[in-house]
C-alpha positions in Angstrom: -0.4 20.9 -4.8 -2.1 23.0 -2.1 -3.0 20.4 0.4 -4.3 21.5 3.8 -4.6 19.5 7.0 -8.1 19.5 8.3 -8.7 20.2 12.0 -10.5 17.1 13.2 -10.1 17.6 17.0 -13.9 18.2 17.4 -14.9 15.1 15.3 -15.6 11.7 16.6 -12.3 9.7 16.4 -13.7 7.0 14.2 -14.9 9.6 11.6 -11.6 11.5 12.0 -9.6 8.5 11.2 -11.7 7.6 8.2 -11.1 11.2 6.9 -7.4 10.9 7.6 -7.1 7.5 5.9 -8.8 9.0 2.8 -6.4 12.0 2.9 -3.3 9.7 3.2 -4.5 7.6 0.2 -5.1 10.7 -1.9 -1.9 12.6 -1.0 0.3 9.5 -1.4 -1.3 8.2 -4.6 1.6 7.2 -6.9 4.2 7.6 -4.1 6.4 4.5 -3.4 8.8 6.1 -0.9 8.3 4.9 2.7 10.1 7.9 4.2 7.9 10.3 2.3 4.9 8.4 3.5 6.1 8.5 7.1 6.6 12.3 6.9 3.2 12.8 5.3 1.3 10.5 7.7 3.0 12.1 10.7 2.1 15.6 9.5 -1.5 14.7 8.8 -2.3 12.9 12.0 -0.4 15.4 14.2 -2.0 18.4 12.5 -5.5 17.1 12.4 -5.7 15.7 15.9 -3.3 18.0 17.8 -1.3 15.3 19.7 1.9 16.1 21.6 4.2 13.9 19.5 3.4 11.9 16.3 6.0 9.9 14.4 7.9 6.8 13.4 10.8 4.8 14.8 12.4 2.9 11.9 13.9 -0.5 12.2 17.6 -0.2 11.5 18.8 -3.5 12.9 15.9 -6.1 12.8 15.0 -7.5 16.2 17.5 -5.1 17.9 17.3 -1.4 17.2 15.1 1.4 15.9 16.0 5.0 15.1 13.8 8.0 15.0 12.2 8.7 11.6 9.9 11.4 10.4 7.9 13.0 13.2 6.1 16.1 14.4 6.5 17.5 17.9 9.4 18.0 20.3 12.7 16.1 20.0 12.2 12.4 20.0 14.5 9.8 21.4 17.2 9.1 18.8 17.4 5.3 19.3 15.2 2.7 21.0 16.2 -0.9 21.5 13.6 -3.7 20.8 12.0 -4.6 24.1 12.7 -1.2 25.8 9.8 1.2 26.6 6.5 1.2 24.8 7.9 1.5 21.3 10.5 -1.2 21.8 7.9 -3.5 23.4 5.4 -3.0 20.5 8.2 -3.8 18.1 9.4 -6.9 19.9 5.8 -8.2 20.3 4.7 -7.0 16.9 1.4 -5.7 18.3 -0.3 -2.3 19.0 0.1 -1.1 22.6 -2.1 1.5 24.3 -0.8 3.0 27.5 -3.3 5.1 29.5 -0.7 6.3 32.0 3.0 6.2 30.9 4.2 6.5 34.5 2.6 3.1 35.1 4.4 1.3 32.2 7.4 -0.6 33.4 10.5 0.7 31.7 8.8 3.7 30.0 11.3 5.9 28.2 10.5 9.5 28.8 11.5 11.5 25.7 9.2 14.4 26.7 8.1 14.7 30.3 4.7 16.2 29.1 3.7 12.8 27.7 1.0 11.1 29.8 -0.4 8.5 27.4 0.7 6.7 24.3 -0.3 4.4 21.5 2.3 2.5 19.4 1.4 0.7 16.2 3.7 -1.7 14.4 4.3 -1.0 10.7 4.8 -3.9 8.3 5.7 -3.9 4.6 4.1 -6.2 2.0 6.5 -9.0 2.9 5.3 -9.0 6.5 8.6 -7.5 7.8 8.5 -5.0 10.6 9.9 -1.8 9.2 8.9 0.7 11.9 6.5 1.6 14.7 4.1 4.6 14.6 4.2 6.3 18.0 1.6 8.9 19.1 1.9 10.6 22.5 -0.6 12.8 24.3 -0.5 15.3 27.2 -3.7 13.8 28.5 -4.0 10.5 30.4 -6.1 7.8 28.8 -6.3 9.6 25.5 -6.3 6.6 23.2 -8.8 3.8 22.7 -10.2 1.3 20.2 -11.0 3.9 17.6 -7.5 5.2 17.7 -6.1 1.7 17.4 -8.4 0.7 14.5 -7.8 4.0 12.7 -4.0 4.1 13.0 -3.7 0.4 12.1 -5.8 1.1 9.0 -3.6 4.1 8.0 -0.3 2.3 8.3 -1.6 -0.4 6.0 -0.3 1.9 3.3 3.2 0.4 3.9 2.1 -3.1 2.9 2.1 -1.9 -0.7 5.8 -2.6 -1.1 7.9 -5.6 0.0 
């Protein structure tokens, strides 16, 4: 397989996410391993859109603790408790959170001081269990909006295939 990651930085976000969603579905066709999917999705989104950090925090103790999973970018925090920082809040509240300025988010955990804005999307399996959050950080303030939320939420629907 000679897959390449398209450079979608100059494309409207809604169109970029449609392209990425199609790539995810094609590349992961026949795959049933969530870690493989996390690694692939991280690489595709990171490579195509050029964000600072793109990756997953996996639930290891439901309702309590997540650990870093497959990602692209600088070192991530190794563990994040539910309710702590943007990732922990998104996990505890089971909803997508967009932060325009991470310095203004109460309790923000700074894994990389270059991060200025962030979007975190909860990831559910087919049984409705929270299995991870998908975290994307940018060096630009107010980088993320509704197109990013809709696109990323659509991409992580892949994980609902398995209970």
